[in-house]
C-alpha positions in Angstrom: 16.0 -17.4 -3.8 15.8 -20.5 -6.1 13.2 -21.0 -8.7 12.2 -23.8 -10.9 11.6 -22.5 -14.3 8.8 -24.8 -15.1 6.8 -23.5 -11.9 7.1 -19.7 -12.9 4.7 -17.6 -14.7 6.9 -17.3 -17.7 8.0 -20.7 -19.2 10.5 -21.1 -21.8 8.3 -23.4 -23.8 5.7 -20.7 -24.1 8.0 -18.3 -25.8 6.1 -18.5 -29.2 2.8 -17.9 -27.8 4.0 -14.9 -25.6 5.7 -13.4 -28.6 2.8 -13.7 -30.6 0.9 -11.6 -28.1 3.3 -8.8 -28.9 3.1 -9.2 -32.6 5.8 -11.7 -33.7 5.8 -15.4 -34.7 9.3 -16.7 -34.4 9.8 -20.2 -36.1 10.1 -22.9 -33.6 12.9 -24.5 -35.7 15.3 -21.5 -35.5 18.0 -21.7 -32.5 17.7 -18.9 -29.9 21.0 -17.4 -30.7 19.9 -16.9 -34.3 17.2 -14.4 -33.2 18.4 -10.9 -33.5 17.3 -7.5 -32.3 15.2 -5.4 -34.5 16.0 -1.7 -34.4 12.6 -0.1 -35.0 13.8 3.4 -34.0 17.4 3.1 -35.2 17.7 6.7 -36.6 15.9 8.1 -33.7 18.2 6.3 -31.2 21.3 7.1 -33.0 20.4 11.0 -33.1 19.6 11.0 -29.5 22.7 9.3 -28.5 21.3 8.3 -25.1 23.7 8.2 -22.2 24.6 4.5 -21.1 24.7 3.2 -17.7 25.6 -0.2 -16.4 23.3 -2.1 -14.1 24.5 -5.3 -12.7 26.9 -5.3 -15.7 24.0 -4.9 -18.2 24.2 -1.9 -20.6 21.2 0.2 -20.3 20.0 3.5 -22.1 18.2 6.5 -20.5 14.6 6.9 -21.6 13.0 10.3 -20.9 9.3 10.3 -20.9 7.0 13.3 -20.4 4.3 12.4 -17.9 1.4 14.8 -17.4 1.2 16.8 -14.3 4.9 16.0 -13.1 6.9 16.6 -16.3 10.0 14.3 -17.3 10.5 11.1 -15.9 13.9 9.1 -16.6 14.1 5.4 -16.6 16.4 2.8 -18.0 16.0 -0.1 -20.4 18.4 -2.6 -21.7 20.2 -1.8 -25.0 19.9 -3.8 -28.1 22.9 -6.0 -27.3 21.8 -6.4 -23.6 18.4 -7.7 -24.7 19.9 -10.3 -26.9 21.9 -11.4 -24.0 19.0 -11.4 -21.6 16.9 -13.5 -24.0 19.9 -16.0 -24.4 20.1 -16.2 -20.5 16.3 -16.8 -20.2 16.2 -19.5 -22.9 19.4 -21.1 -21.3 17.7 -21.4 -17.9 16.7 -25.0 -16.8 15.5 -26.2 -13.5 17.0 -24.9 -10.3 18.9 -21.5 -10.5 20.9 -19.5 -8.0 20.7 -16.0 -6.7 24.0 -15.1 -8.5 22.2 -15.3 -11.9 21.3 -12.2 -13.4 17.7 -13.6 -14.4 16.5 -15.7 -11.5 13.1 -16.5 -13.2 14.0 -16.1 -16.7 11.7 -13.0 -17.8 13.6 -10.5 -19.8 10.4 -8.4 -20.6 10.8 -6.2 -17.5 14.1 -4.8 -19.0 12.3 -2.7 -21.5 9.5 -0.1 -21.3 5.8 -1.1 -22.3 3.0 1.4 -23.4 0.6 0.8 -20.5 3.0 2.1 -18.0 2.7 5.6 -19.3 -1.1 5.4 -19.6 -1.5 4.0 -16.0 0.8 6.8 -14.7 -1.2 9.5 -16.5 -4.4 8.0 -15.3 -3.4 8.1 -11.6 -1.8 11.6 -11.7 -4.6 13.2 -13.6 -7.1 12.1 -11.3 -7.4 14.8 -8.7 -9.7 12.7 -6.6 -6.8 10.4 -5.8 -5.1 11.8 -2.6 -1.4 10.7 -3.4 0.0 12.3 -0.5 -2.2 10.0 1.8 -1.6 6.7 0.0 0.8 3.8 -0.1 0.9 2.6 -3.6 1.8 -1.1 -4.4 2.9 -1.8 -8.1 2.8 -5.4 -9.3 5.5 -6.1 -12.0 7.1 -2.9 -12.0 9.7 -3.6 -14.7 11.5 -0.5 -15.5 9.7 1.4 -12.7 8.0 4.2 -14.7 4.9 3.9 -12.7 6.4 3.6 -9.2 8.7 6.5 -10.0 6.2 8.7 -11.4 3.6 8.2 -8.6 6.4 8.9 -6.2 7.5 12.1 -7.9 3.6 12.9 -7.9 3.7 13.0 -4.1 2.6 9.6 -3.1 3.2 8.9 0.8 5.1 5.6 -0.2 5.4 3.4 -3.2 6.3 -0.3 -3.2 7.5 -1.5 -6.2 7.5 -5.3 -6.8 8.6 -7.9 -9.3 9.6 -11.5 -9.5 12.9 -10.7 -11.4 15.5 -8.9 -9.0 17.0 -7.3 -12.1 13.7 -5.3 -12.7 13.9 -3.9 -9.0 17.6 -3.0 -9.6 16.6 -1.0 -12.8 13.9 0.8 -10.7 16.0 1.7 -7.8 18.9 2.8 -10.2 16.7 5.1 -12.0 15.1 6.5 -9.0 18.4 7.2 -7.2 20.3 8.4 -10.3 17.8 10.7 -12.1 15.5 11.6 -9.3 17.4 12.2 -6.4 14.8 14.2 -4.5 13.1 11.0 -4.0 14.1 9.8 -0.4 15.2 6.1 -0.5 12.1 5.7 2.0 9.7 6.9 -0.6 10.2 4.0 -3.1 10.8 0.6 -1.5 11.5 -2.5 -3.7 10.4 -6.0 -2.9 10.6 -9.5 -4.6 7.1 -10.6 -5.2 5.9 -13.6 -7.6 2.3 -12.7 -8.4 1.6 -16.1 -9.4 2.6 -17.4 -5.8 -0.6 -17.1 -3.8 1.1 -18.1 -0.5 3.0 -14.8 -0.8 0.6 -12.2 0.5 0.5 -8.6 -1.0 2.0 -6.0 1.1 -0.6 -3.5 2.5 -1.5 -0.5 0.3 -4.4 1.5 -0.4 -3.9 1.7 -4.0 -2.6 -1.4 -6.1 -1.6 -0.8 -9.8 -0.3 -3.0 -12.6 0.8 -2.3 -16.2 1.3 -4.8 -19.1 1.8 -7.8 -17.0 -0.9 -10.0 -18.4 1.2 -11.4 -21.3 -0.1 -15.0 -20.9 -3.3 -16.6 -19.5 -1.6 -17.6 -16.3 -0.5 -14.1 -15.4 -4.1 -13.0 -16.2 -5.7 -15.3 -13.8 -2.9 -14.4 -11.2 -3.7 -10.7 -11.6 -7.5 -11.5 -11.0 -6.7 -13.3 -7.9 -4.4 -10.4 -6.6 -7.0 -7.8 -7.4 -9.6 -9.6 -5.3 -7.2 -10.1 -2.6 -6.5 -6.3 -2.7 -10.2 -5.4 -2.9 -10.9 -7.7 0.0 -8.6 -5.5 2.1 -10.4 -2.3 1.0 -7.8 -1.2 -1.6 -8.6 0.4 -5.0 -7.0 -1.4 -7.9 -6.0 -0.1 -11.3 -4.8 -2.1 -14.1 -3.6 -1.1 -17.5 -3.2 -3.4 -20.5 -2.0 -2.7 -24.0 -3.6 -4.4 -27.1 -3.1 -8.0 -28.0 -2.1 -9.4 -24.6 -3.1 -13.1 -24.2 -3.9 -12.8 -20.5 -6.8 -10.3 -20.9 -9.5 -12.9 -21.4 -8.4 -15.1 -18.7 -8.3 -12.1 -16.5 -11.9 -10.9 -17.1 -13.0 -14.5 -16.8 -11.3 -15.2 -13.5 -12.6 -11.8 -12.1 -16.2 -12.8 -12.8 -15.8 -16.2 -11.3 -14.2 -14.5 -8.1 -17.3 -12.3 -7.7 -16.2 -9.0 -9.1 -19.3 -7.0 -10.4 -19.2 -4.8 -13.5 -15.4 -5.1 -14.2 -14.8 -3.4 -17.5 -11.9 -2.1 -19.3 -12.2 1.5 -20.6 -10.0 2.5 -23.5 -7.6 5.5 -23.0 -5.0 7.3 -25.1 -1.7 5.9 -24.5 1.7 6.1 -26.4 3.9 3.7 -28.3 7.3 3.0 -27.2 10.4 3.7 -29.2 13.7 2.1 -29.4 15.3 -1.4 -30.0 13.4 -4.7 -29.2 14.6 -8.0 -29.6 12.1 -10.1 -31.5 11.6 -12.6 -28.9 10.5 -9.7 -26.7 8.5 -7.6 -29.0 8.0 -8.6 -32.7 8.4 -6.2 -35.6 4.6 -6.1 -36.2 3.9 -5.1 -32.8 1.6 -2.1 -32.1 3.5 -1.3 -29.0 6.7 0.1 -30.6 7.1 2.6 -33.4 9.9 4.9 -34.8 8.4 7.9 -33.0 5.9 7.9 -30.3 2.2 7.6 -31.6 -1.0 7.5 -29.8 -2.1 3.9 -28.8 -5.2 2.7 -27.4 -4.6 1.4 -24.0 -7.2 -0.4 -21.6 -7.5 0.7 -18.1 -9.7 -1.0 -15.5 -10.4 0.9 -12.2 -11.6 -1.4 -9.4 -13.2 -0.4 -6.2 -13.9 -2.5 -3.0 -17.6 -2.1 -3.4 -17.5 -3.9 -6.8 -16.6 -7.1 -4.9 -19.9 -9.1 -4.4 -18.5 -11.8 -2.2 -15.5 -12.3 -0.2 -13.5 -15.8 -0.4 
């Protein structure tokens, strides 16, 4: 698949704005290669000495997360050095790219874990009224795959993990196959899907979920359109969003314009992430990352088909 970077949801020219949403303000005059990785959890990472794995030649470390109801879930995220390499690749992309490139779109954010993934997984698994064993779950922007893997472990009939970066899907598949072998390959299916390409229809699913994907206004608007697309099909939609994301206001405004009534976020208790983050992925002042896991307010929106006043 070939992509033109200027037509994707993440533009190289919007790096400063996107990073600002995660708590950083990199000076525009600094060359990308001079940006380094900040080790917010250096001591914790060193003492844990996580096992390394290589996915498509990218060194990744194991992340073990305790998720209510199901226990430990293990996923992968890029190491500090790998994050720096991925950022350099993203900044170097220009114009048409080929499938042989590691980052096809130029989005390195899916190579690390974000707080809303844990909060969304917890929300779904803790709701006894959600009959997971009867549901096909569709995740938009799966990234490291925590939500998809957790809901599959929780008993979902089928999970479709989607992303517009092939590397994110490889991270998800690798983690599911390597750390959770009891999951049959047929339980989690991965598919390329660009949320901003409205000509690409959503796969059929009773429950559509997304966590921390509204990092710029364009993705917020796209999430609103995709939510309405799912609601029109009779699907339930659950969206999680960490503090400070630039796309949230655009998401709320677009939902209202598209005829969704009483759409509101509710604050829940989430958890910060630990580990190294490149400063163009997550700034050192970000509330999403801390030396040790801490409580963090994460907003959850739970949409039902009857909330849609009119169909397009």
